C-alpha angles and dihedrals in degrees: 000000000000121000106259093206093053092047090047091049093050092047091050090048091049091051094045090051089051093050093048090048091051090052096041099051095064089045091052089052093050090047090052091049092048092049089052091050090048090051092049092047092050090050091051092047089053092051091047092049090052090050092049091048091050092049093046090051093047090048091047092048089052090051095045088064108094112253113257113195113198106246119218115245088237097046123081120195111238119216131198127171088222091058091055092054092043094050094046089051092047090055092044094230135143119243089252094055094041089050091053088054091053095037100249138099125274089245089057090054089052089052091050092049093050090047094238092123140015129218120258119245096268092047089044087059093048091046091052088051092050091047089063092055123104125222093263094049091047092051092046091049091050091050090052091048089052092049092048092051095049117089113246110254116254117233114226112217 
């Protein structure tokens, strides 16, 4: 004669396994669906990040080009070495940073300030455009120039 307690225990275990299985199967399906959604979302985020990086680089490249205002045929841009120094001081920039805004080196800015050289026509136009900038605009432009000159970080997979 079989042991009733052992048979009862086996039946309870069988029913418990069946109940657990009935509960776990839908959970496994939902976990699989959620993992797929996460994977799709991560892929979409990667695509969007690439797009953002591309747009930032394009914007930065556009901003790295020295500004070229269209001069009126009647208007001649006046230049003074004192104005270069005063404008640089007004913006609170080093000669190197001011030169990056204009599109020349810091040494060139020092030469302009001392009066030992004058800007060429295209640099004169760029200098005139920078002269109209405020502090905030100059800092933003320098930040964009820095961002454009930095290599984009490589993502390790």
